[in-house]
C-alpha positions in Angstrom: -84.8 -145.6 55.5 -85.9 -148.4 58.1 -89.2 -148.2 60.0 -87.4 -147.0 63.0 -85.7 -144.2 61.4 -88.7 -143.2 59.5 -90.8 -143.1 62.8 -88.2 -141.2 64.8 -87.9 -138.5 62.1 -91.5 -138.2 61.6 -91.8 -137.5 65.5 -89.1 -135.0 65.3 -90.7 -133.3 62.5 -94.0 -133.1 64.3 -92.2 -131.8 67.5 -90.5 -129.1 65.3 -93.9 -127.9 63.9 -95.5 -127.7 67.4 -92.5 -125.9 68.6 -92.9 -123.3 66.1 -96.6 -123.0 66.5 -96.0 -122.6 70.6 -93.1 -120.3 70.2 -95.3 -117.8 68.3 -98.2 -118.1 70.9 -100.7 -119.5 68.2 -103.6 -122.1 69.0 -104.2 -124.4 66.1 -108.1 -124.2 66.6 -107.7 -120.2 66.1 -105.8 -120.8 63.0 -107.8 -123.1 60.9 -109.5 -120.4 58.9 -108.7 -117.0 57.4 -108.6 -113.8 59.8 -110.3 -110.6 58.6 -106.8 -108.9 58.7 -104.9 -111.5 56.5 -103.4 -110.3 53.4 -104.3 -113.5 51.6 -107.7 -115.2 52.9 -108.1 -118.1 50.4 -106.1 -118.8 47.4 -105.7 -121.7 44.7 -102.5 -121.4 42.9 -100.1 -122.9 40.4 -96.5 -122.0 39.9 -92.9 -122.7 38.7 -89.5 -122.8 40.4 -85.8 -123.0 39.5 -84.0 -125.5 41.6 -80.7 -126.3 42.9 -80.5 -130.1 44.2 -78.4 -132.8 45.1 -77.9 -135.9 47.2 -75.4 -135.5 50.1 -72.1 -137.5 49.0 -71.3 -138.2 52.7 -74.3 -140.8 52.8 -74.7 -144.0 50.6 -74.5 -141.9 47.5 -70.6 -141.2 47.7 -69.8 -143.0 44.5 -68.3 -146.1 45.9 -71.1 -148.2 47.1 -73.1 -150.7 44.7 -75.7 -153.5 45.0 -75.0 -157.0 43.6 -76.9 -160.3 43.0 -75.6 -163.5 41.7 -74.8 -165.6 40.4 -78.2 -167.3 40.8 -79.3 -170.7 40.0 -82.4 -170.6 37.9 -84.4 -173.7 37.1 -86.2 -173.2 33.7 -88.0 -176.5 32.1 -86.2 -178.8 34.3 -82.9 -177.4 33.3 -80.8 -175.8 35.8 -78.4 -172.9 34.7 -76.3 -170.4 36.4 -77.0 -166.7 35.9 -74.4 -163.9 35.6 -73.9 -161.4 38.4 -75.8 -158.1 38.1 -73.9 -155.1 39.7 -75.9 -152.1 40.4 -73.8 -149.1 40.8 -74.9 -146.5 43.5 -73.1 -143.1 42.2 -72.4 -139.8 43.6 -74.2 -136.9 42.0 -72.9 -133.2 41.6 -75.2 -130.5 42.7 -76.9 -129.0 39.6 -79.9 -126.7 38.6 -83.4 -128.0 37.6 -86.8 -126.9 37.6 -90.2 -127.6 39.4 -93.9 -127.1 39.0 -96.4 -126.8 41.7 -100.1 -126.6 42.4 -101.7 -125.7 46.0 -104.4 -124.5 48.0 -104.3 -121.9 50.8 -106.7 -121.2 53.5 -105.7 -118.2 55.8 -102.3 -119.2 57.2 -102.0 -122.8 56.1 -101.6 -124.3 52.5 -101.2 -127.8 51.1 -99.1 -128.2 48.1 -98.0 -131.0 45.4 -95.2 -130.4 43.3 -92.9 -132.1 40.8 -89.2 -131.4 40.8 -86.6 -132.5 38.2 -82.7 -131.8 37.8 -80.2 -133.3 35.8 -76.6 -134.4 37.1 -73.5 -136.4 36.3 -73.2 -139.5 38.3 -69.7 -140.6 39.3 -68.9 -144.1 40.5 -65.3 -145.3 41.5 -64.8 -149.1 41.5 -62.4 -151.0 43.9 -59.9 -151.0 41.1 -60.0 -147.1 41.0 -61.8 -147.1 37.8 -63.9 -144.2 37.5 -67.4 -144.4 35.8 -69.5 -141.5 34.9 -73.2 -141.3 33.6 -75.9 -138.7 32.8 -78.2 -139.0 35.9 -81.8 -137.4 36.6 -83.0 -136.8 40.1 -86.9 -136.5 40.3 -89.4 -136.2 43.1 -93.0 -136.0 43.7 -93.7 -134.0 47.0 -96.7 -133.2 49.3 -95.9 -130.3 51.7 -98.1 -128.6 54.2 -97.1 -124.9 54.9 -97.6 -122.6 57.8 -97.3 -118.8 57.1 -96.4 -116.2 59.6 -97.1 -112.4 59.7 -100.1 -113.0 57.4 -101.4 -109.5 57.8 -98.3 -108.4 55.7 -97.6 -109.0 52.1 -94.2 -110.3 52.8 -94.7 -113.7 54.6 -92.1 -116.2 56.1 -93.3 -119.9 56.2 -92.3 -123.3 57.5 -93.0 -126.6 55.7 -93.3 -130.1 56.4 -94.0 -132.8 54.0 -93.4 -136.2 52.2 -91.3 -137.0 49.4 -91.0 -139.7 46.6 -87.9 -139.4 45.1 -86.1 -141.5 42.3 -82.6 -141.3 40.7 -82.3 -142.5 37.0 -78.8 -143.6 36.1 -77.8 -144.1 32.3 -76.2 -147.4 32.1 -75.9 -147.9 35.9 -76.6 -151.6 35.9 -74.0 -153.9 34.6 -74.1 -157.7 34.0 -70.7 -159.4 34.7 -69.4 -162.4 33.4 -69.4 -165.5 35.7 -69.1 -168.2 32.9 -65.5 -167.3 32.4 -62.6 -166.3 34.8 -61.8 -162.7 35.7 -59.9 -160.4 33.4 -56.1 -161.2 33.9 -54.9 -157.6 33.7 -57.7 -156.2 36.1 -58.8 -159.1 38.2 -62.2 -158.0 37.6 -65.2 -159.8 35.9 -65.8 -158.7 32.2 -68.9 -156.6 31.9 -71.1 -158.5 29.2 -74.1 -156.3 29.2 -75.3 -152.9 30.5 -78.7 -151.4 31.3 -80.3 -148.3 32.7 -81.4 -148.2 36.4 -83.7 -146.4 38.8 -83.1 -146.2 42.5 -86.4 -145.0 44.2 -87.3 -144.5 47.8 -89.6 -142.3 50.3 -88.5 -139.3 52.3 -89.5 -136.6 54.5 -89.1 -132.7 53.7 -88.5 -129.9 56.3 -88.1 -126.3 55.2 -88.3 -122.8 55.6 -88.9 -119.9 53.1 -90.3 -116.7 52.3 -93.1 -115.6 50.0 -93.8 -112.0 48.8 -97.5 -111.2 47.5 -98.5 -108.5 45.0 -102.0 -109.4 45.5 -104.1 -112.7 45.4 -102.9 -113.3 41.9 -99.2 -113.2 42.0 -96.3 -113.7 44.2 -92.7 -114.5 44.4 -91.2 -117.1 46.6 -88.0 -118.7 47.7 -86.8 -121.2 50.2 -84.8 -124.1 51.1 -85.7 -127.6 52.6 -83.8 -130.6 53.6 -84.9 -134.1 52.3 -84.5 -136.8 54.7 -84.8 -139.9 52.3 -84.3 -143.6 52.2 -84.1 -145.4 48.9 -85.0 -149.1 49.1 -85.6 -150.1 45.6 -83.1 -150.6 42.8 -84.6 -151.7 39.2 -81.6 -152.6 37.1 -80.7 -154.9 34.2 -82.5 -158.0 35.3 -85.9 -158.2 37.2 -84.9 -161.0 39.6 -87.7 -161.8 42.3 -87.0 -162.7 45.7 -88.4 -166.4 45.2 -85.6 -166.9 42.8 -82.8 -166.1 45.2 -80.7 -168.4 47.1 -80.5 -167.8 50.9 -78.1 -165.0 51.8 -78.3 -163.2 48.3 -79.2 -159.7 48.0 -82.1 -158.6 46.2 -81.3 -155.5 44.1 -85.0 -154.7 43.9 -85.4 -154.5 47.9 -82.0 -153.3 49.1 -83.0 -152.2 52.5 -81.9 -148.6 53.2 -79.7 -146.4 51.3 -79.5 -142.9 52.9 -80.0 -139.9 50.5 -80.5 -136.9 52.4 -80.0 -133.6 50.5 -80.4 -129.7 50.8 -82.7 -128.4 48.1 -82.9 -124.6 47.3 -85.8 -123.0 45.0 -86.8 -119.8 43.8 -90.1 -119.0 41.6 -93.5 -117.3 41.3 -97.1 -118.5 41.7 -100.4 -117.5 39.9 -103.6 -117.4 42.0 -107.1 -118.0 40.8 -110.5 -118.1 42.2 
């Protein structure tokens, strides 16, 4: 996600939050603390959720994209050699279930929450030669979310949330080293794979969501919700760790790939436990 897109999205999310507050007739200055009639006034909590997560397959994670580098001229000890090409696959992943853990602090109608989410998936990549590659994949994220609760006098409280996300996708053997020292395979026309390695695709994003939390008391609640993650993945760490200084002009650096759009709708249900 480039800076312009990220800035535009941040402004939209801020406008969304302002719209919700204005619509409900709330004044931010009046809402910073708990009111005497609030069901929950102050609460530190931990919790766990079951999740359903994915990366949208209509974006860059559609199973047909890849990031490549090489061959690259490398000078070592006065001897110049030509490296093989690194090909980092950008797979599609199917929606699957996972889990998350969270910790937060609530004051009146506001809460700040840090969470870690993890889910296992099957990654699928289809090459230009119509060869399908599947691999175990793992989608993880650390999130920082801000929540605004509504109808705070009641035990059942809807909320809206806005936040930041730091997601990464692990792909088993998703990075390949292609043989550039010999001609392509006669039968397929493709370079032979001479080495494979795991890869990690990481980035940065924004969360925007809604949910509902039902409180038994200050000590226990049940919650559920959904949020859309708008993310740009700009780093790929694969088989070889090329630095930008070792690349010839015009080469793509797989550790800095620009922007791979990876949005996704995430759904969760769980419980929280409060303590003083």
